[in-house]
VOPAGU-2260 file (C-alpha; in pm, 1 decimal, decimal comma):
REM VOPAGU-2260
SITE   aa  ch    i         X         Y         Z
SITE  MET   A    0     287,2    1219,4    -251,9
SITE  GLN   A    1     581,7    1454,1    -275,3
SITE  GLY   A    2     745,4    1282,5      22,2
SITE  LEU   A    3     720,7     942,2    -145,1
SITE  GLU   A    4     867,3    1082,2    -465,5
SITE  LYS   A    5    1156,3    1249,8    -282,2
SITE  ALA   A    6    1221,9     924,5     -96,4
SITE  GLY   A    7    1259,4     751,3    -434,1
SITE  PHE   A    8     959,6     526,0    -377,9
SITE  SER   A    9     836,1     335,5    -682,2
SITE  SER   A   10     630,9      35,5    -786,1
SITE  GLY   A   11     752,1    -288,1    -633,4
SITE  ASN   A   12     922,8    -121,8    -336,0
SITE  SER   A   13     846,0    -207,0      24,4
SITE  ILE   A   14     763,5      61,2     278,7
SITE  LEU   A   15     728,8      92,5     653,9
SITE  VAL   A   16     512,2     383,5     767,4
SITE  LEU   A   17     572,0     493,0    1123,9
SITE  GLY   A   18     244,8     633,4    1254,7
SITE  GLY   A   19      34,6     471,1     984,4
SITE  ALA   A   20    -299,0     541,2    1153,4
SITE  GLY   A   21    -247,1     917,0    1176,9
SITE  GLY   A   22    -353,2    1177,2     921,4
SITE  VAL   A   23     -29,7    1183,6     719,0
SITE  GLY   A   24      58,2     819,7     779,9
SITE  SER   A   25    -278,5     686,4     664,8
SITE  LEU   A   26    -251,0     887,4     344,2
SITE  VAL   A   27     101,3     755,3     281,1
SITE  VAL   A   28     -21,6     398,0     335,5
SITE  GLN   A   29    -300,5     440,5      81,1
SITE  LEU   A   30     -80,0     612,7    -176,8
SITE  ALA   A   31     193,0     350,4    -144,1
SITE  LYS   A   32     -53,3      64,5    -184,9
SITE  GLN   A   33    -310,5     200,7    -429,9
SITE  VAL   A   34    -116,1     449,1    -644,8
SITE  TYR   A   35     245,8     331,9    -638,3
SITE  GLY   A   36     187,9     -43,2    -623,4
SITE  ALA   A   37     405,7    -121,9    -323,5
SITE  SER   A   38     523,2    -481,3    -292,8
SITE  LYS   A   39     465,2    -464,5      83,4
SITE  VAL   A   40     323,5    -199,6     313,0
SITE  ALA   A   41     392,7    -222,5     684,9
SITE  ALA   A   42     286,7      36,7     939,2
SITE  THR   A   43     296,8     103,7    1310,5
SITE  ALA   A   44       5,7     202,0    1533,7
SITE  SER   A   45    -124,5     144,0    1883,1
SITE  THR   A   46    -328,2    -165,5    1963,7
SITE  GLY   A   47    -664,0       1,1    1910,8
SITE  LYS   A   48    -575,7     124,2    1562,6
SITE  LEU   A   49    -444,6    -198,6    1409,0
SITE  GLU   A   50    -779,6    -277,9    1246,4
SITE  LEU   A   51    -777,3      65,1    1082,0
SITE  LEU   A   52    -436,3     -14,3     932,4
SITE  LYS   A   53    -566,1    -342,7     795,4
SITE  SER   A   54    -871,2    -169,9     645,0
SITE  LEU   A   55    -633,4      68,9     464,7
SITE  GLY   A   56    -455,6    -225,8     302,3
SITE  VAL   A   57    -150,2    -266,0     525,2
SITE  ASP   A   58      16,8    -605,4     478,9
SITE  LEU   A   59     190,8    -597,2     817,6
SITE  ALA   A   60      32,9    -405,6    1106,4
SITE  ILE   A   61     282,2    -353,4    1388,5
SITE  ASP   A   62     163,8    -271,8    1740,2
SITE  TYR   A   63     432,7     -33,3    1861,1
SITE  THR   A   64     322,7     -85,5    2222,1
SITE  LYS   A   65     423,9    -452,7    2199,0
SITE  GLU   A   66     685,1    -475,1    1921,7
SITE  ASN   A   67     998,2    -284,7    1831,7
SITE  PHE   A   68     977,8    -233,9    1455,5
SITE  GLU   A   69    1350,5    -162,3    1435,3
SITE  GLU   A   70    1422,2    -516,8    1557,2
SITE  LEU   A   71    1224,4    -690,9    1281,7
SITE  PRO   A   72    1444,3    -913,8    1063,9
SITE  GLU   A   73    1279,7    -768,9     753,0
SITE  LYS   A   74    1409,6    -435,7     626,2
SITE  PHE   A   75    1230,3    -194,2     392,5
SITE  ASP   A   76    1318,6       4,9      81,4
SITE  VAL   A   77    1166,2     316,6     236,1
SITE  VAL   A   78    1078,6     405,1     593,3
SITE  TYR   A   79     836,8     698,5     611,7
SITE  ASP   A   80     857,5     852,6     957,5
SITE  ALA   A   81     542,6    1049,2    1038,2
SITE  VAL   A   82     604,9    1049,1    1414,7
SITE  GLY   A   83     964,8    1163,4    1467,0
SITE  GLN   A   84    1150,2     837,7    1531,2
SITE  GLY   A   85    1433,5     891,8    1284,8
SITE  ASP   A   86    1692,1     734,7    1514,8
SITE  LYS   A   87    1499,5     405,8    1509,9
SITE  ALA   A   88    1383,2     439,0    1148,0
SITE  VAL   A   89    1736,7     405,9    1011,5
SITE  LYS   A   90    1757,0      58,8    1168,8
SITE  ALA   A   91    1458,6     -63,6     963,6
SITE  VAL   A   92    1571,8      47,0     617,9
SITE  LYS   A   93    1754,5    -171,3     365,9
SITE  GLU   A   94    2103,5     -82,1     257,0
SITE  GLY   A   95    2062,9     171,0     -21,9
SITE  GLY   A   96    1709,8     253,9      95,5
SITE  SER   A   97    1588,9     583,8     235,8
SITE  VAL   A   98    1421,2     732,0     539,5
SITE  TRP   A   99    1179,4    1018,6     488,2
SITE  SER   A  100    1006,2    1233,0     748,3
C-alpha cells in the first residue's frame, strides 16, 4: 500500500504490475483494483499463472514468455516493478507517470 501511495497512484489511474502473480505483485494487483479503483490493471506472469492474474481481477494479463510488455502501444500511469526490470519498466510508463519497485 505504501508503495502505491509513494508512486502517486490514485483512483482512475492505470497500472502495470511486473510480476503480478508473485506475493507482492498479487497484493498490489488486488489493492489497485479493489481499494484504489484503478481504471485498468495489467500484470505480467508466466503462461501457467495467467489464470491466477485473471482471478485477481487483472484486465490485461501479459505472458512475459511470449510478449514484451515494454513494446505494448498502451502506456500506464504507474508501473510497479516487483521483479527488478526497471530498465524495461520505464518504457511502459506514460509521460509524467512513475515507476515504483
